[in-house]
C-alpha beads as a LAMMPS data file, in Angstrom:
LAMMPS data file: protein, C-alpha beads

419 atoms
418 bonds

1 atom types
1 bond types

-500.0 500.0 xlo xhi
-500.0 500.0 ylo yhi
-500.0 500.0 zlo zhi

Masses

1 110.0

Atoms # bond

1 1 1 -429.854 -387.630 -346.828
2 1 1 -427.108 -389.782 -345.197
3 1 1 -425.613 -388.410 -342.001
4 1 1 -422.120 -389.883 -341.887
5 1 1 -419.166 -389.043 -344.150
6 1 1 -418.857 -392.704 -345.107
7 1 1 -422.213 -392.517 -346.838
8 1 1 -421.016 -390.009 -349.455
9 1 1 -419.958 -392.701 -351.933
10 1 1 -423.225 -394.548 -351.557
11 1 1 -425.102 -391.348 -352.292
12 1 1 -423.827 -391.430 -355.889
13 1 1 -424.231 -395.177 -356.405
14 1 1 -427.804 -395.097 -357.632
15 1 1 -429.733 -393.138 -360.242
16 1 1 -431.644 -391.089 -357.666
17 1 1 -431.654 -387.330 -358.019
18 1 1 -429.918 -385.269 -355.361
19 1 1 -431.668 -382.434 -353.533
20 1 1 -430.886 -380.155 -350.607
21 1 1 -433.682 -378.157 -349.062
22 1 1 -435.899 -379.095 -351.972
23 1 1 -433.433 -377.676 -354.515
24 1 1 -431.924 -380.008 -357.149
25 1 1 -428.177 -380.575 -357.352
26 1 1 -426.052 -381.547 -360.355
27 1 1 -425.360 -385.168 -359.453
28 1 1 -423.050 -385.824 -362.419
29 1 1 -420.855 -382.826 -361.671
30 1 1 -420.705 -383.651 -357.973
31 1 1 -419.908 -387.278 -358.704
32 1 1 -416.907 -386.288 -360.855
33 1 1 -415.635 -383.941 -358.159
34 1 1 -415.894 -386.403 -355.272
35 1 1 -414.756 -389.422 -357.269
36 1 1 -411.353 -387.760 -357.663
37 1 1 -411.211 -387.320 -353.897
38 1 1 -412.206 -390.842 -352.969
39 1 1 -415.659 -389.593 -351.966
40 1 1 -414.250 -387.788 -348.946
41 1 1 -415.771 -384.471 -347.799
42 1 1 -413.599 -381.526 -348.776
43 1 1 -414.710 -378.589 -346.627
44 1 1 -413.841 -379.753 -343.074
45 1 1 -410.522 -378.060 -342.319
46 1 1 -410.967 -375.555 -345.171
47 1 1 -413.302 -373.160 -343.392
48 1 1 -411.559 -370.035 -344.703
49 1 1 -411.770 -371.239 -348.302
50 1 1 -415.404 -372.235 -347.786
51 1 1 -416.258 -368.778 -346.459
52 1 1 -414.455 -367.066 -349.350
53 1 1 -416.231 -369.164 -351.950
54 1 1 -419.588 -368.738 -350.258
55 1 1 -419.063 -364.992 -350.406
56 1 1 -418.205 -364.963 -354.093
57 1 1 -421.275 -367.045 -354.956
58 1 1 -423.519 -364.726 -352.951
59 1 1 -422.117 -361.803 -354.990
60 1 1 -423.189 -363.389 -358.284
61 1 1 -425.280 -360.289 -358.987
62 1 1 -421.982 -358.473 -359.617
63 1 1 -421.908 -360.441 -362.894
64 1 1 -425.548 -359.787 -363.692
65 1 1 -426.500 -363.241 -362.428
66 1 1 -429.286 -364.250 -360.078
67 1 1 -427.705 -365.573 -356.827
68 1 1 -430.737 -367.797 -356.302
69 1 1 -429.577 -369.872 -359.285
70 1 1 -426.713 -370.941 -356.993
71 1 1 -428.691 -371.695 -353.796
72 1 1 -428.086 -368.248 -352.240
73 1 1 -430.930 -368.573 -349.734
74 1 1 -429.764 -371.957 -348.489
75 1 1 -426.128 -370.856 -348.376
76 1 1 -427.022 -367.968 -346.085
77 1 1 -428.433 -370.431 -343.559
78 1 1 -426.270 -373.435 -344.326
79 1 1 -425.242 -373.773 -340.661
80 1 1 -428.781 -374.967 -339.937
81 1 1 -428.264 -377.949 -342.247
82 1 1 -426.614 -381.292 -341.366
83 1 1 -422.879 -381.387 -342.233
84 1 1 -423.216 -383.586 -345.308
85 1 1 -425.942 -381.350 -346.708
86 1 1 -423.726 -378.331 -346.151
87 1 1 -420.917 -380.152 -347.955
88 1 1 -422.905 -380.952 -351.076
89 1 1 -424.726 -377.612 -351.129
90 1 1 -421.543 -375.528 -351.149
91 1 1 -419.769 -377.750 -353.665
92 1 1 -422.735 -377.655 -356.035
93 1 1 -423.114 -373.898 -355.650
94 1 1 -419.455 -373.220 -356.442
95 1 1 -419.323 -375.629 -359.392
96 1 1 -422.535 -374.304 -360.947
97 1 1 -421.409 -370.698 -360.435
98 1 1 -418.054 -371.509 -362.022
99 1 1 -419.833 -373.106 -364.983
100 1 1 -422.033 -370.019 -365.390
101 1 1 -418.984 -367.735 -365.537
102 1 1 -417.099 -370.079 -367.862
103 1 1 -419.824 -371.035 -370.347
104 1 1 -422.833 -368.826 -369.596
105 1 1 -425.572 -369.164 -367.022
106 1 1 -428.069 -370.430 -369.612
107 1 1 -426.975 -374.029 -370.285
108 1 1 -426.908 -375.414 -373.798
109 1 1 -430.141 -377.356 -373.308
110 1 1 -432.012 -374.132 -372.512
111 1 1 -430.652 -372.145 -375.439
112 1 1 -432.578 -371.555 -378.618
113 1 1 -431.533 -373.091 -381.911
114 1 1 -430.281 -369.743 -383.193
115 1 1 -428.021 -369.255 -380.136
116 1 1 -425.095 -371.291 -381.444
117 1 1 -422.109 -369.417 -380.003
118 1 1 -420.049 -371.126 -377.299
119 1 1 -416.557 -370.764 -375.810
120 1 1 -414.146 -373.636 -375.452
121 1 1 -415.285 -376.033 -372.716
122 1 1 -413.766 -375.583 -369.276
123 1 1 -413.624 -378.399 -366.741
124 1 1 -414.893 -376.603 -363.641
125 1 1 -414.002 -379.622 -361.512
126 1 1 -410.346 -379.019 -362.411
127 1 1 -410.797 -375.326 -361.658
128 1 1 -412.192 -375.971 -358.186
129 1 1 -409.405 -378.461 -357.487
130 1 1 -406.847 -375.750 -358.306
131 1 1 -408.771 -373.103 -356.396
132 1 1 -408.641 -375.101 -353.174
133 1 1 -404.843 -374.972 -353.283
134 1 1 -404.830 -371.174 -353.289
135 1 1 -404.968 -368.803 -350.353
136 1 1 -407.840 -366.970 -352.058
137 1 1 -409.750 -369.611 -354.022
138 1 1 -412.358 -367.066 -355.135
139 1 1 -409.832 -365.475 -357.511
140 1 1 -409.540 -368.728 -359.466
141 1 1 -413.321 -368.924 -359.865
142 1 1 -413.787 -365.255 -360.759
143 1 1 -411.076 -365.537 -363.415
144 1 1 -413.446 -367.740 -365.445
145 1 1 -415.519 -364.716 -366.427
146 1 1 -414.593 -362.864 -369.630
147 1 1 -411.886 -360.231 -369.248
148 1 1 -412.653 -358.556 -372.563
149 1 1 -412.976 -354.762 -372.666
150 1 1 -416.661 -355.100 -373.570
151 1 1 -417.503 -357.377 -370.641
152 1 1 -415.604 -355.239 -368.164
153 1 1 -417.226 -352.047 -369.460
154 1 1 -420.739 -353.505 -369.352
155 1 1 -420.121 -354.790 -365.846
156 1 1 -418.749 -351.441 -364.665
157 1 1 -421.820 -349.613 -365.990
158 1 1 -424.131 -352.174 -364.392
159 1 1 -422.414 -351.749 -361.008
160 1 1 -422.233 -347.954 -361.161
161 1 1 -424.424 -346.395 -358.448
162 1 1 -427.604 -344.792 -359.693
163 1 1 -428.297 -341.262 -358.550
164 1 1 -431.924 -340.766 -357.515
165 1 1 -433.654 -337.934 -359.288
166 1 1 -435.752 -335.250 -357.557
167 1 1 -439.109 -336.372 -356.258
168 1 1 -441.841 -335.698 -358.859
169 1 1 -444.275 -332.965 -357.845
170 1 1 -446.690 -332.886 -360.793
171 1 1 -448.519 -335.433 -362.908
172 1 1 -446.274 -334.625 -365.882
173 1 1 -443.170 -334.977 -363.702
174 1 1 -444.431 -338.324 -362.377
175 1 1 -444.983 -339.521 -365.939
176 1 1 -441.478 -338.383 -366.937
177 1 1 -439.989 -340.055 -363.860
178 1 1 -441.799 -343.306 -364.644
179 1 1 -440.528 -343.213 -368.228
180 1 1 -436.972 -342.557 -367.038
181 1 1 -437.217 -345.432 -364.559
182 1 1 -438.498 -347.757 -367.256
183 1 1 -435.641 -346.748 -369.575
184 1 1 -433.101 -347.294 -366.803
185 1 1 -434.564 -350.726 -366.116
186 1 1 -434.420 -351.619 -369.813
187 1 1 -430.779 -350.537 -369.966
188 1 1 -429.940 -352.580 -366.890
189 1 1 -431.555 -355.607 -368.506
190 1 1 -429.614 -354.952 -371.705
191 1 1 -426.346 -354.830 -369.773
192 1 1 -427.085 -358.137 -368.031
193 1 1 -428.181 -360.101 -371.098
194 1 1 -425.260 -358.852 -373.157
195 1 1 -422.825 -359.843 -370.407
196 1 1 -424.330 -363.314 -370.759
197 1 1 -423.781 -363.195 -374.529
198 1 1 -420.161 -362.215 -373.864
199 1 1 -419.845 -365.377 -371.773
200 1 1 -420.821 -367.374 -374.876
201 1 1 -417.764 -366.101 -376.773
202 1 1 -414.185 -367.404 -376.816
203 1 1 -412.140 -365.896 -374.003
204 1 1 -409.514 -364.917 -376.585
205 1 1 -410.964 -363.757 -379.846
206 1 1 -408.908 -364.495 -382.974
207 1 1 -406.778 -361.455 -383.865
208 1 1 -407.957 -361.693 -387.504
209 1 1 -411.744 -361.947 -387.625
210 1 1 -414.918 -360.693 -389.239
211 1 1 -417.451 -359.436 -386.710
212 1 1 -421.112 -358.873 -387.535
213 1 1 -423.354 -357.402 -384.840
214 1 1 -426.931 -357.876 -386.002
215 1 1 -428.569 -355.062 -383.945
216 1 1 -425.806 -352.656 -385.000
217 1 1 -426.300 -353.677 -388.665
218 1 1 -422.568 -353.361 -389.279
219 1 1 -419.615 -355.574 -390.125
220 1 1 -416.101 -354.935 -388.801
221 1 1 -412.943 -356.660 -389.990
222 1 1 -410.133 -356.968 -387.435
223 1 1 -406.525 -357.600 -388.347
224 1 1 -404.045 -358.270 -385.557
225 1 1 -406.774 -357.352 -383.096
226 1 1 -407.387 -353.893 -384.544
227 1 1 -410.416 -352.766 -386.581
228 1 1 -409.264 -351.911 -390.110
229 1 1 -412.531 -351.939 -392.061
230 1 1 -416.205 -351.403 -391.320
231 1 1 -419.253 -351.451 -393.538
232 1 1 -423.024 -351.458 -393.272
233 1 1 -424.931 -354.701 -393.673
234 1 1 -428.471 -355.892 -394.229
235 1 1 -429.651 -358.565 -391.775
236 1 1 -432.631 -360.894 -391.541
237 1 1 -436.059 -359.380 -391.184
238 1 1 -438.053 -359.654 -387.962
239 1 1 -440.187 -362.626 -389.045
240 1 1 -439.010 -365.501 -386.857
241 1 1 -438.167 -367.762 -389.818
242 1 1 -435.954 -365.049 -391.360
243 1 1 -434.042 -363.770 -388.339
244 1 1 -430.250 -363.983 -388.592
245 1 1 -428.849 -366.533 -386.110
246 1 1 -425.935 -366.112 -383.668
247 1 1 -423.041 -368.353 -384.664
248 1 1 -419.425 -368.523 -385.741
249 1 1 -417.819 -370.116 -388.787
250 1 1 -414.727 -369.918 -390.990
251 1 1 -414.653 -367.951 -394.210
252 1 1 -412.776 -370.358 -396.452
253 1 1 -413.149 -368.874 -399.925
254 1 1 -414.898 -366.346 -402.092
255 1 1 -417.198 -366.904 -405.063
256 1 1 -417.027 -364.220 -407.721
257 1 1 -420.094 -363.956 -409.969
258 1 1 -421.958 -366.629 -407.998
259 1 1 -425.210 -368.157 -409.195
260 1 1 -428.089 -368.073 -406.745
261 1 1 -429.796 -371.374 -406.022
262 1 1 -433.208 -370.493 -404.596
263 1 1 -434.382 -373.077 -402.019
264 1 1 -437.614 -374.902 -402.676
265 1 1 -439.498 -373.286 -399.798
266 1 1 -438.838 -369.845 -401.263
267 1 1 -439.669 -371.116 -404.738
268 1 1 -443.023 -372.437 -403.522
269 1 1 -443.863 -369.401 -401.413
270 1 1 -442.716 -366.638 -403.764
271 1 1 -441.556 -367.678 -407.211
272 1 1 -444.291 -370.099 -408.278
273 1 1 -447.027 -367.525 -407.583
274 1 1 -445.047 -364.986 -409.637
275 1 1 -444.728 -367.451 -412.518
276 1 1 -448.488 -368.028 -412.396
277 1 1 -449.048 -364.298 -412.806
278 1 1 -446.099 -363.613 -415.111
279 1 1 -445.237 -366.593 -417.366
280 1 1 -441.987 -364.951 -418.521
281 1 1 -440.786 -364.275 -414.954
282 1 1 -437.981 -366.878 -415.062
283 1 1 -436.656 -365.764 -418.446
284 1 1 -436.737 -362.079 -417.466
285 1 1 -434.722 -362.783 -414.330
286 1 1 -432.190 -365.128 -415.964
287 1 1 -433.533 -368.088 -413.992
288 1 1 -434.080 -371.767 -414.746
289 1 1 -436.178 -374.321 -412.912
290 1 1 -434.249 -377.325 -411.604
291 1 1 -435.632 -380.853 -411.617
292 1 1 -435.590 -380.950 -407.788
293 1 1 -437.885 -377.934 -407.512
294 1 1 -435.169 -375.378 -406.869
295 1 1 -434.622 -372.377 -409.094
296 1 1 -431.154 -371.263 -410.190
297 1 1 -430.455 -367.677 -411.147
298 1 1 -427.471 -367.298 -413.444
299 1 1 -424.643 -364.860 -412.558
300 1 1 -425.030 -361.309 -413.737
301 1 1 -425.457 -357.691 -412.632
302 1 1 -428.972 -358.351 -411.321
303 1 1 -428.273 -361.725 -409.668
304 1 1 -429.585 -361.975 -406.130
305 1 1 -426.122 -362.605 -404.629
306 1 1 -424.463 -359.792 -406.532
307 1 1 -420.852 -360.199 -407.592
308 1 1 -419.369 -361.744 -404.413
309 1 1 -420.347 -364.545 -402.028
310 1 1 -418.167 -365.516 -399.063
311 1 1 -418.016 -369.277 -398.559
312 1 1 -418.414 -369.954 -394.808
313 1 1 -419.984 -373.405 -394.303
314 1 1 -422.419 -373.496 -391.386
315 1 1 -425.524 -375.409 -390.359
316 1 1 -427.776 -372.390 -390.902
317 1 1 -426.767 -371.877 -394.556
318 1 1 -426.266 -368.197 -393.737
319 1 1 -423.616 -366.365 -395.767
320 1 1 -422.119 -362.943 -396.346
321 1 1 -422.732 -361.725 -399.863
322 1 1 -423.169 -358.793 -402.238
323 1 1 -426.518 -357.544 -403.540
324 1 1 -427.620 -355.645 -406.657
325 1 1 -429.961 -353.519 -404.510
326 1 1 -427.476 -350.856 -403.449
327 1 1 -430.126 -348.378 -402.289
328 1 1 -431.040 -350.433 -399.239
329 1 1 -427.807 -349.565 -397.415
330 1 1 -428.923 -345.941 -397.059
331 1 1 -431.836 -347.032 -394.891
332 1 1 -431.658 -346.896 -391.113
333 1 1 -433.752 -350.039 -390.779
334 1 1 -431.912 -352.745 -392.698
335 1 1 -433.739 -355.864 -391.513
336 1 1 -434.678 -357.062 -394.978
337 1 1 -433.057 -360.426 -395.782
338 1 1 -434.112 -364.027 -395.185
339 1 1 -431.276 -364.461 -392.695
340 1 1 -428.143 -363.977 -394.793
341 1 1 -425.943 -360.913 -394.366
342 1 1 -425.741 -358.552 -397.346
343 1 1 -422.538 -356.500 -397.322
344 1 1 -422.371 -352.939 -398.628
345 1 1 -418.702 -353.089 -399.685
346 1 1 -417.974 -356.756 -400.421
347 1 1 -415.143 -356.093 -402.899
348 1 1 -413.122 -354.253 -400.259
349 1 1 -413.780 -357.041 -397.763
350 1 1 -412.721 -359.660 -400.308
351 1 1 -409.471 -357.793 -400.947
352 1 1 -408.686 -357.746 -397.219
353 1 1 -409.549 -361.400 -396.683
354 1 1 -407.555 -362.526 -399.714
355 1 1 -404.716 -360.079 -399.063
356 1 1 -404.873 -358.835 -402.638
357 1 1 -405.297 -355.381 -404.176
358 1 1 -408.876 -354.539 -404.978
359 1 1 -407.882 -354.294 -408.650
360 1 1 -407.269 -358.065 -408.616
361 1 1 -410.752 -358.620 -407.195
362 1 1 -412.254 -356.381 -409.871
363 1 1 -410.481 -358.322 -412.644
364 1 1 -411.863 -361.615 -411.338
365 1 1 -415.358 -360.152 -411.363
366 1 1 -414.897 -358.647 -414.828
367 1 1 -414.083 -362.073 -416.274
368 1 1 -417.792 -362.835 -415.959
369 1 1 -417.676 -366.519 -415.094
370 1 1 -418.105 -367.994 -411.643
371 1 1 -414.691 -368.179 -409.940
372 1 1 -414.034 -369.903 -406.606
373 1 1 -410.918 -368.543 -404.871
374 1 1 -409.677 -369.869 -401.540
375 1 1 -408.381 -367.490 -398.907
376 1 1 -404.669 -367.758 -398.037
377 1 1 -405.842 -368.769 -394.579
378 1 1 -409.438 -369.236 -393.346
379 1 1 -410.707 -366.279 -391.320
380 1 1 -413.165 -366.708 -388.427
381 1 1 -416.470 -364.883 -388.671
382 1 1 -418.767 -364.175 -385.738
383 1 1 -422.410 -363.248 -386.224
384 1 1 -423.601 -361.857 -382.877
385 1 1 -426.650 -360.217 -381.345
386 1 1 -425.396 -357.567 -378.931
387 1 1 -427.863 -354.821 -378.057
388 1 1 -425.261 -353.264 -375.730
389 1 1 -421.584 -353.256 -376.657
390 1 1 -418.353 -351.306 -376.421
391 1 1 -417.511 -349.542 -379.654
392 1 1 -413.995 -349.049 -380.970
393 1 1 -413.877 -345.582 -379.394
394 1 1 -414.440 -347.033 -375.930
395 1 1 -418.076 -345.914 -375.619
396 1 1 -420.920 -348.223 -374.602
397 1 1 -423.562 -348.233 -377.308
398 1 1 -427.154 -349.453 -377.096
399 1 1 -429.183 -350.677 -380.047
400 1 1 -432.831 -351.626 -380.527
401 1 1 -433.731 -355.228 -379.734
402 1 1 -435.685 -355.613 -382.968
403 1 1 -435.831 -359.428 -382.693
404 1 1 -437.209 -359.196 -379.109
405 1 1 -434.581 -361.575 -377.772
406 1 1 -433.493 -359.711 -374.639
407 1 1 -436.585 -360.242 -372.475
408 1 1 -436.664 -363.977 -373.150
409 1 1 -432.960 -364.347 -372.387
410 1 1 -433.457 -362.392 -369.165
411 1 1 -436.172 -364.841 -368.099
412 1 1 -433.861 -367.763 -368.721
413 1 1 -431.090 -366.047 -366.755
414 1 1 -433.483 -366.188 -363.828
415 1 1 -434.248 -369.849 -364.416
416 1 1 -437.668 -369.222 -365.935
417 1 1 -438.856 -370.598 -369.251
418 1 1 -440.600 -368.559 -371.883
419 1 1 -444.186 -367.738 -370.973

Bonds

1 1 1 2
2 1 2 3
3 1 3 4
4 1 4 5
5 1 5 6
6 1 6 7
7 1 7 8
8 1 8 9
9 1 9 10
10 1 10 11
11 1 11 12
12 1 12 13
13 1 13 14
14 1 14 15
15 1 15 16
16 1 16 17
17 1 17 18
18 1 18 19
19 1 19 20
20 1 20 21
21 1 21 22
22 1 22 23
23 1 23 24
24 1 24 25
25 1 25 26
26 1 26 27
27 1 27 28
28 1 28 29
29 1 29 30
30 1 30 31
31 1 31 32
32 1 32 33
33 1 33 34
34 1 34 35
35 1 35 36
36 1 36 37
37 1 37 38
38 1 38 39
39 1 39 40
40 1 40 41
41 1 41 42
42 1 42 43
43 1 43 44
44 1 44 45
45 1 45 46
46 1 46 47
47 1 47 48
48 1 48 49
49 1 49 50
50 1 50 51
51 1 51 52
52 1 52 53
53 1 53 54
54 1 54 55
55 1 55 56
56 1 56 57
57 1 57 58
58 1 58 59
59 1 59 60
60 1 60 61
61 1 61 62
62 1 62 63
63 1 63 64
64 1 64 65
65 1 65 66
66 1 66 67
67 1 67 68
68 1 68 69
69 1 69 70
70 1 70 71
71 1 71 72
72 1 72 73
73 1 73 74
74 1 74 75
75 1 75 76
76 1 76 77
77 1 77 78
78 1 78 79
79 1 79 80
80 1 80 81
81 1 81 82
82 1 82 83
83 1 83 84
84 1 84 85
85 1 85 86
86 1 86 87
87 1 87 88
88 1 88 89
89 1 89 90
90 1 90 91
91 1 91 92
92 1 92 93
93 1 93 94
94 1 94 95
95 1 95 96
96 1 96 97
97 1 97 98
98 1 98 99
99 1 99 100
100 1 100 101
101 1 101 102
102 1 102 103
103 1 103 104
104 1 104 105
105 1 105 106
106 1 106 107
107 1 107 108
108 1 108 109
109 1 109 110
110 1 110 111
111 1 111 112
112 1 112 113
113 1 113 114
114 1 114 115
115 1 115 116
116 1 116 117
117 1 117 118
118 1 118 119
119 1 119 120
120 1 120 121
121 1 121 122
122 1 122 123
123 1 123 124
124 1 124 125
125 1 125 126
126 1 126 127
127 1 127 128
128 1 128 129
129 1 129 130
130 1 130 131
131 1 131 132
132 1 132 133
133 1 133 134
134 1 134 135
135 1 135 136
136 1 136 137
137 1 137 138
138 1 138 139
139 1 139 140
140 1 140 141
141 1 141 142
142 1 142 143
143 1 143 144
144 1 144 145
145 1 145 146
146 1 146 147
147 1 147 148
148 1 148 149
149 1 149 150
150 1 150 151
151 1 151 152
152 1 152 153
153 1 153 154
154 1 154 155
155 1 155 156
156 1 156 157
157 1 157 158
158 1 158 159
159 1 159 160
160 1 160 161
161 1 161 162
162 1 162 163
163 1 163 164
164 1 164 165
165 1 165 166
166 1 166 167
167 1 167 168
168 1 168 169
169 1 169 170
170 1 170 171
171 1 171 172
172 1 172 173
173 1 173 174
174 1 174 175
175 1 175 176
176 1 176 177
177 1 177 178
178 1 178 179
179 1 179 180
180 1 180 181
181 1 181 182
182 1 182 183
183 1 183 184
184 1 184 185
185 1 185 186
186 1 186 187
187 1 187 188
188 1 188 189
189 1 189 190
190 1 190 191
191 1 191 192
192 1 192 193
193 1 193 194
194 1 194 195
195 1 195 196
196 1 196 197
197 1 197 198
198 1 198 199
199 1 199 200
200 1 200 201
201 1 201 202
202 1 202 203
203 1 203 204
204 1 204 205
205 1 205 206
206 1 206 207
207 1 207 208
208 1 208 209
209 1 209 210
210 1 210 211
211 1 211 212
212 1 212 213
213 1 213 214
214 1 214 215
215 1 215 216
216 1 216 217
217 1 217 218
218 1 218 219
219 1 219 220
220 1 220 221
221 1 221 222
222 1 222 223
223 1 223 224
224 1 224 225
225 1 225 226
226 1 226 227
227 1 227 228
228 1 228 229
229 1 229 230
230 1 230 231
231 1 231 232
232 1 232 233
233 1 233 234
234 1 234 235
235 1 235 236
236 1 236 237
237 1 237 238
238 1 238 239
239 1 239 240
240 1 240 241
241 1 241 242
242 1 242 243
243 1 243 244
244 1 244 245
245 1 245 246
246 1 246 247
247 1 247 248
248 1 248 249
249 1 249 250
250 1 250 251
251 1 251 252
252 1 252 253
253 1 253 254
254 1 254 255
255 1 255 256
256 1 256 257
257 1 257 258
258 1 258 259
259 1 259 260
260 1 260 261
261 1 261 262
262 1 262 263
263 1 263 264
264 1 264 265
265 1 265 266
266 1 266 267
267 1 267 268
268 1 268 269
269 1 269 270
270 1 270 271
271 1 271 272
272 1 272 273
273 1 273 274
274 1 274 275
275 1 275 276
276 1 276 277
277 1 277 278
278 1 278 279
279 1 279 280
280 1 280 281
281 1 281 282
282 1 282 283
283 1 283 284
284 1 284 285
285 1 285 286
286 1 286 287
287 1 287 288
288 1 288 289
289 1 289 290
290 1 290 291
291 1 291 292
292 1 292 293
293 1 293 294
294 1 294 295
295 1 295 296
296 1 296 297
297 1 297 298
298 1 298 299
299 1 299 300
300 1 300 301
301 1 301 302
302 1 302 303
303 1 303 304
304 1 304 305
305 1 305 306
306 1 306 307
307 1 307 308
308 1 308 309
309 1 309 310
310 1 310 311
311 1 311 312
312 1 312 313
313 1 313 314
314 1 314 315
315 1 315 316
316 1 316 317
317 1 317 318
318 1 318 319
319 1 319 320
320 1 320 321
321 1 321 322
322 1 322 323
323 1 323 324
324 1 324 325
325 1 325 326
326 1 326 327
327 1 327 328
328 1 328 329
329 1 329 330
330 1 330 331
331 1 331 332
332 1 332 333
333 1 333 334
334 1 334 335
335 1 335 336
336 1 336 337
337 1 337 338
338 1 338 339
339 1 339 340
340 1 340 341
341 1 341 342
342 1 342 343
343 1 343 344
344 1 344 345
345 1 345 346
346 1 346 347
347 1 347 348
348 1 348 349
349 1 349 350
350 1 350 351
351 1 351 352
352 1 352 353
353 1 353 354
354 1 354 355
355 1 355 356
356 1 356 357
357 1 357 358
358 1 358 359
359 1 359 360
360 1 360 361
361 1 361 362
362 1 362 363
363 1 363 364
364 1 364 365
365 1 365 366
366 1 366 367
367 1 367 368
368 1 368 369
369 1 369 370
370 1 370 371
371 1 371 372
372 1 372 373
373 1 373 374
374 1 374 375
375 1 375 376
376 1 376 377
377 1 377 378
378 1 378 379
379 1 379 380
380 1 380 381
381 1 381 382
382 1 382 383
383 1 383 384
384 1 384 385
385 1 385 386
386 1 386 387
387 1 387 388
388 1 388 389
389 1 389 390
390 1 390 391
391 1 391 392
392 1 392 393
393 1 393 394
394 1 394 395
395 1 395 396
396 1 396 397
397 1 397 398
398 1 398 399
399 1 399 400
400 1 400 401
401 1 401 402
402 1 402 403
403 1 403 404
404 1 404 405
405 1 405 406
406 1 406 407
407 1 407 408
408 1 408 409
409 1 409 410
410 1 410 411
411 1 411 412
412 1 412 413
413 1 413 414
414 1 414 415
415 1 415 416
416 1 416 417
417 1 417 418
418 1 418 419
C-alpha cells in the first residue's frame, strides 16, 4: 500500500484489487469517488465528520445489518493503520454502508433469480459528497434507508429491549424456555430479513397499486395510498420450480374469457400421460393440441384461467387470474399453483382497475368471446415475500416461511453463501 498522498492516483491506475487488512475494497466505487476529487485524500481536516460516519457504520446492527460487512473490526482500530489505509478503509466502509441502505445489503449479483425487486438506483458517491458538506453527515447517509411505516415498525420491534424471563427450575421449564428462545430468535431473523426486503422496494410506493404478499396469501388494492379492496389468493406451491417469484410489473389490460395456452413442459409432464390413459381427455376439457406441442384450452366456465386474466407482462410469465376452482379459497394453505396468482374476487378487482361498475365487467364476460380491454392507466403490481409486515391496522404480523427463503437470505446478509 503506498504511503504518500501523491500515490493515491497511481493506486487506481492498474487492474489490481484493493485490500486493507486482508479485506477487499470496492475499487470501482472508490475510483469514482476520488476521481471527482482529483485523487486527493478527503478525511484530513474533517475529523469530526470522519468520527460521525465511523459511528454510524459501527451501528449498522440498528438496521439489522452485520457491521462486519463494513469493516467494523478494522474501523475500531483504524488508528493503528497507515494514513492512506485509514483513508481508503473509511471511505469504502461509508460507501458500502450507504449502498446497503439504499439498495439492500445483498447486491444484485448475490440475489436469486426470483428476487427481482429493486428500488431506483442511488449514486452513493453523490450522497457522500453532499454528506461531507453537512454538519452531521451521518444524517444524509441514514436517510437512504426506507422511511416507510413497515420498515420503521420492523426496526422498532427489532431494537426493543428483550425482557429476560425467570430462570428455569425444572426440566419442563427448561424445555419451554428453550422453545421460547428459539421462537424469539426466529422472529428476530424474520424482522431482519424483511427489513432487507423493504430495502429492495421503491422509497415511494405508487399511490395506486396492487400488492400481493405471498406468505400472507392475500392481495390488496391501494387507491391514493389507501387500501380499498382485499381478497384471498392462491400462490405457487412449495416445489422450487412452482414458487411464485418476487417482482413488480404493470397491469396494462384485462382479458375476459381468456383461453389458456398450456406450456409444453406442463403438457409433457401432465397432459400427455392423461391422454395416454384417457383418449378423450382433450375433447372433454375443451382443449386442442397445437402444432408446437402446446395445448390450448378454449374459454368457458371450466377453463383453467376462469373468466378474467390480468395482462401484466413480466419475464416470469406470472399473472393474476380467475379460476373455476372456487373451493380452494376456503383453505388455509393456498400454495397450489404453478407460480401464477389466482384471485378469489377478480371481477371486483377488474372493476376497480378499469374504473367501471362491476355490471360492465359482468356484461363483458357474459358476451362469451375473448375480450381484451386496456386499463385507463396502467397500474403497478408488486408480488412480494414478506414473512413479517405491518398490516393496515398498524400491527406487525408474522407469517410462515413456507418457501424457506428467510434462512438463506439471512446467510447472505452476513456475507455467507448458501451451504
